[in-house]
N, C-alpha and C positions, 0 to 999 in steps of 0.2 A: 357916353362919348366914346368913339372908336379910337383905339391906340394906334400910333403910327407904325407902319410896317418898315422892315429893313429896306435899305436902299435897293431899288430895282424890283421889289417884291410887292405884290398887291396886298391890301389888308386881308385879314384872315377869312372874313365872311365871303367875299367874292371868290377867294381861292377855294374854299370848301365847296361852294356851289359849282365851280368849274371842275374840280376833281370829281364830284358826283356825276356831273353831266358826261365827262369823258369816260369814267368807269362804266356808267350805265350803257354807253354806246358800245362798250367792249363785252358786256355781259354774255351775249349770245355766243361770242367767240370763246370766252372762258369756259362756258358749258361745253362747247364743241371740243376744245383742247382737253378738258378734264375727262370727257367720255372717251376720246381717242386714247389717252394715257391709261384710262381704266381698262380699256379693252386689250391693251398691249403692255401689261405689267412686266417688269424685269426685277430680278432679285438683286440684293446688295452687291455692288461693285461689278454688276453685269448690265448697267443701264446704258448700253451703247446706242440703241435706237431712241431711247428717251432723250438723252443729251443731244443727239443729232436733231431731233424734232425741236427741242428748245432753241438750239443754235440757229436753225433755219428761220424760225419765226423772228428772232431778234435781228438777224442779219437783214431780213426783208424790210425791217423798220429803219435800218441804218444805224443800229446800236453796236458799239464796240464789243467784241466778244473775244475772250481768251479760253481756248479749249485745252483738252489733255491735262486736266488738273486732278489732283488726288490720286496719284499712282500708288498701287499697293506695293509694287516693286519698281526699281529704277527703269527696267526695260518694259514694263507693262504700260498699256494705254490707259490714261486716267479717264474716269467717267464723270468728273466734275467740270464745272464751267463757271467763269466769272464774266459778267458784263458790266459796263459802266455807262450810265445815262448822264448826260451833262446838261445842266441848265444854262440858259443864255441871257438871263435878265441883267446880269452884271458879272464882273469878274469876282470869283471867289475860289479859294482853295479848300473850302469845307467839303467833307464827304460823309455820307451816312450809308449804312448797309442794310439790305433786306435779305433774309435767308429762306431758302426752300430746300427740303429734302425730296429725293426722287425715287427711292427704292420701294419695292413691294415686298410682300410676305409669302412664305410657302404655305398658302391656304387655298383649298379648293372652293371656289365661290359658288353660292347659290343665289337664285333670284336675278333681278335686273335683266329681263329678256332683251331689252333694247341695247344694252351696253355691257353685257357680262364679259368677264375676262375670256380671251381666246387662247390664253396660255394655260393649259391644264395644270392645276396644282399651284398656281401663282396668282396672287390677288392683291389689289390695293385695299387692304383691310384696315389701314391706319391713316388714310386720307392724304398720302403724299402726292397723289395725283392732283388733289385740290390745292395743296400747298404750292406745287409747281405752277399750276394755272393761275393762282392768285398773284404770285410774284411776277409772273409774265404779264399779267394784266396791269399790276401796279407799275412795272417798268415801262411798258408801252404807253400807258396813260401819261406818265411823267415825261416821256420822250415827246409825245404829241403836245404837251403843255410847256415844253422847254423854254419858251420865250417868257414865261411867267414866273420863273424861279431861278435861283443861282446855286452854284456848287455842283456836286456830283453825287449820284446815288449808285452804289455798287450792288449788283444783283448776284447773290451767292447761291448757285445751284449745286448742291453737294450730293454725292452718292453715299450709300452704306450707313444710314443712320441706325438701321436695325441690326447691324452686325459689327462685332469688334474687328479692327481697332477703332471703328467709328470714323465715317468720312470726314467729320468736322476736324478730328485730330490731324488727319492728313492734309486738309486744306490749310490749317494753321501752320503745320510743319513746313509746307511749301511756300509760306509767306504771302498768301493771297491777300492778307489784310495789310500789307506793307505799302503798296503803291497802286492807287492812292490809299492813304491810311484813313479809315473811317474813324469818326469821333465816337461812334457807337454802332450797335447792330441790334436789330429786332427780328424775332421769329414768332410764328404763331402756330397753333395746333388746333385742328378741328375737334370739337367736343360735343358728343351727342347728349350729354346730360344738361347742357345749356341750350335754351331755345334759340332758334335762328333769330338774329338781330341783337343778341347779347354778346358782350365780350367780357373776359375776366382777367384781372391783374392780381399780382401779389409781389410785394417788395421783399427783397432779401431771399433767404433760402426757400426754394419752391419745389424742386424735384430732387429725388434721391440719387446718390451714387449707386451704381449697379455693378456687381461682380458676379462672374460665372463660376460655379463649383462643379468639378468633374471628379467623382470618386469611383475608384474601382476596388471592390472588396475581393480579396484573393483567399481562397481556401483550397480544399482538396476534395474534388467531387468524385462521383462514382455511382454504383447501383444503390438504390434506396434501401435495399435489404442489408447492405453492409454499412449502415449508418454509423455504428459505433467506431468504425475505422476511419470515418471521414471527418473533414473540417468543413462544416456547412456554412458557406458564405451567406446564405439566405438568413440563417439564424443570427449571424453577426450583423448583417444589415438591419434586421428587425430590432436589434438592441441599439445599434448605432444611431438610427434616425431620432428616436425620442431623446436620447442622451444629448445629441447635438442641439436639438430644440431647447432642452432644459438648461444646458450650460450656457448657451448663447443668451437666453433670457436673463440668467443670473448676472451676466456681465454688463447688462444695459442699465445705465442710470435711470432712475425713476423719471418718467415723462419724456424720455428720449425716444424718438421713433426709430424702429428697426424692424426689418422683416427678413427672416430666414425661411426659405421655402424650397421644397424639392418636388419637381414635376415629372421626373422620369426615373423609373426603377425597372431594370431589365435583368431577369434571372432566366437564362435560356436553358432551362432544364425540361423535365417532363414529369408525369405522375410517378415514375419509378427511377428518375435520374436526378441526382443532385449535381448542379453545375460547379465548375471550378471558380467562376467569378460572378459577381453581381455588379452591375453598372448603375450608378446613381448620379443624376444631374440636377443641379439646383441653382438658386440665386440668392445673393445677399444684398440687401438694400439698407443704406445708412445715410445719415446727414452729417454725422460727427466723424471727422477724419481720425481722431485719436481712437474712438471706438472701432472704427473700421479696421485700423491697423491691429488693434488688440484681438479682434475676431479672426483676422487673417492668421494670427499665430495660434489662437485657441482651437479653432475647428480642426486643423490637421493634427494637432497634438492629441485631442480627445479621440479622434478617429483611430489613430495609431495605437493608443493605449487600449481601447476596447478590442480592436482586432487582435492584438498580440495576446491579450488576456484569454482569448478564445482559440488561440493557436493559428490565427490567420495573419494576413498583412493587408495594408491599405496603400493604394497609390492615390494621393490627394493632389489634384491640380487645380489651382486657382488662377483664373484669368481676370486681372484687374480691369474694370470697365470705366465708363464715363464717371467723372466727378459729379458732385451735386450741382444742379442748376441754381445759381445764386444771382438773382436779378439786382442790378445796380439800383440803389434806392433813388438817386437823383434822376437818372434816365427814366426809370419806371414811373416816377411821379409826373414827369413831363408828358410821357406817352399816355398816361391815364387821362390827363387833362385834355390832350389832343383827341383821344377817343371819345371823351365826354362831349367835346365840342362837335365831333363828327356824327355820332350816333345818338346823342342825348345822354345826359347824366343818369337817367333812370335805367339805361340799358348797359351801364358799366357796373360790374359786380366784383366783390372781393372773393378771391379764390383761397381755399385751404391748401396746405402742403399736399403733395402727391407723392406716393411711393413709386410711381413709374419713373423711368430714367430717360434722359435725352442727351445725346452727344452735343447738342447746342451749348452745353456747359463749357466746352473747350474754347469757344469764342469769348466767353466771359472771363477767361483767365488772361486774355491779352488786351481786350478793350471793354468798355462798359457795354453791358448786354441786358436785354429784356426779352423774356419769353412769356407770351400771354396766350389765353385760350379764346377760341372763336366758336360761338354757338352755332351748331348745325342740326340740332334736333327739332323734329316737328312730328307730333303724335299723329298728324293726318297723313303723313307720307311714310310708306313702308320702309323699314330698315334704318330710318334716320335716328331712331332712339336706341338702336342696337349698340352694344359696347364695341370698343375698338378691338381689333384682332379677331373678329368673328366673321364667319362665312357670309352672313347676311348684311354686313355693315354697309351703310350708304349715308349720304348727306343730303340735306335740303340745299339744292344748288343756288337758291337765292342768297346763300351765305357767301358765294364767290364774289359778288359785287361788294358786299360789306367788307370782307377781309381785304380785298385789293384796295378799296377806298381808304380804309383805316391806315393801311401801310403807306400808301402814296401821300396822304395828308400828313401823317406823322413825320415822314421823311422831309417834306417841305417845311414843316414847323421846326424840325431839328436844324435844318440848314439855315433857317432864318433867325434862330435863337441868338 
């Protein structure tokens, strides 16, 4: 027996069918939008053409748009955008939010002859072109179905997910979630290790906090033949790195996830030149805020002690990044049920924690939030099983209709709850 629907809203099954029909009709457009964005990627906080493209599409549909959001400085032009789609089935002050990130990465793309990046050294290697296209598709589908549902859906198009201070933090700081105030927000991320057609959820802690570490080891360089008179920063760095790994590991409670990793070491000397400095850049990933704070104090102290014991100095700069992504249990449970209804229970999987970071976490600090994964991998299509942030990364574009549909259907379900 079918349960009754909220006033002014169709029962769930006809709504699901209508969402699927409306999104399917938009699929070719979503592919076109995604490929346009893929060919014209822009780096974090430089998404001027991207946000203009998004605004134009929304305005053509007659959707309310607020531009110039997420300003890095008070006099800068913001590259974020908020749009509001309003249902007309009955009067309702409920609101729910869908989020997309828009920035690309400093990676030189390979492959994709039909829609490769035309901006050398910049590429959508993390799927933000797809995220943007799917929230556009969900928003436009909801607008075209507006007589079938009630309330409002806020579309959050943010810049700078890939770069501190994180576009989400600026969106929140500017109060974009205040008027109208959503009851919750959902975001999704393309995932090559999941097959297209699958979606993955996890309640509670899901993704790690991420901090950036910038270490400059200072010594006294010179000619290699004068080594006894020098303070070798390369030797200091060689002792420093394993010590940091060892001491950090000792501080971690058993079973607590933590990653300390260094991906950049520059010693600009030569075969017979010892440099004055060595630059080391790395990242710290944690879930536990107490452990995070402990390591923030420990790592600079260990660095200074080792450098001083060898006659050198250390400049240790730590940039605190996004907090952990913590999915609201109640919202996540409801959205999982909505996804199971939309794509089939057999296509909804449980995700493990991930040591990657996401500035989506900032939204979860002010309203209930859920971040889930969308399968985009297909072993039969080149690049679609490649890892994120790789030059050959691509997606199976069949996922665009699935992601947009799950978002649109979930929003309607939330507004009718």
